[in-house]
C-alpha positions, 0 to 999 in steps of 0.5 A, a space after each residue: 440646813 439641808 440635813 434638817 430639811 431632809 429629816 423633816 421630809 423623811 418624817 413627813 413621808 413616814 407619817 403620810 404612809 402610816 396606817 391607822 388601826 381603823 384602816 388596818 381593820 378595814 383591810 382585814 374586813 376586805 380580806 387583804 390578809 397578806 397586806 395586813 400581816 405585812 403592815 402590822 409588823 411595822 405597826 406592832 410597837 404602836 399597838 402591842 397592847 391592843 388585843 383586837 389589833 394583835 388578833 387581826 395581826 395574827 389571823 391575817 398572817 395565818 390566813 395568808 400562810 405567813 405563819 412565822 410572823 404570828 410569833 409577835 402577836 402570840 406573845 402579847 395575847 394574854 390579857 383576856 380569856 379569848 386572847 389566851 385561847 387565840 394565842 393557844 390556837 395560833 401556837 398549836 399551828 406553829 408547833 405543828 409546823 415545827 414538828 413536821 419540819 423536824 420530822 421531814 428534815 431529820 426523818 424523826 418519828 412523831 407518830 406519838 404526838 397528840 395535839 389539838 386539831 384546828 381547821 387550818 390546812 397544815 394542822 389537818 395535814 399534820 394530823 394525817 401525817 402523825 396517824 400515817 394517813 398518807 401515800 408515800 411516793 418517793 419523798 412526797 407524801 400524798 393526802 386525800 381531802 376528807 370532804 372533797 374527793 377531787 382534792 389532794 395534797 402533796 407534802 414535800 421537803 425541798 431545798 430552796 436557796 440552800 434552805 430546806 422548806 416544806 411545800 404543801 401543794 393543793 391539787 384539784 382534779 389533778 391540777 395545782 391550785 395552791 402552793 404553800 411554803 413553810 420553814 
């Protein structure tokens, strides 16, 4: 009897903390990208055939720099022309990240690679890296911003808990304003 009550309580708690698609859309509209990306992973099975949800899921993960999580929605974005275009966009960014990681970890030349350009910061850095448009300071790659001469980016490979990770730091007037981590 106690076991049945416990199971019923767990089911009730699970239902009471579940989000609806409308709530996810509102969080996305409000710019709560990290929360949407995290919640969408647990909601994926319920909405895996809903392209609007999949777009919101993938874009939220991109906007919050959790780009590895875009893999789930990318695979299912295939029913319409717009969905396939979005999937190609997200996949390009993931591929650029993987190539940068490969180049930095294994000292591999990727200067021959020619991929589409996107407006995502890692994509811009990838393009500059491939073209050799950087200053090398030890193991740090410095990139200038094309639109703001007070902004620079530092790309480095660092060991974090035994795992090599790419760190992309944004500097404005010499001060760090954002740190992105990829692996």
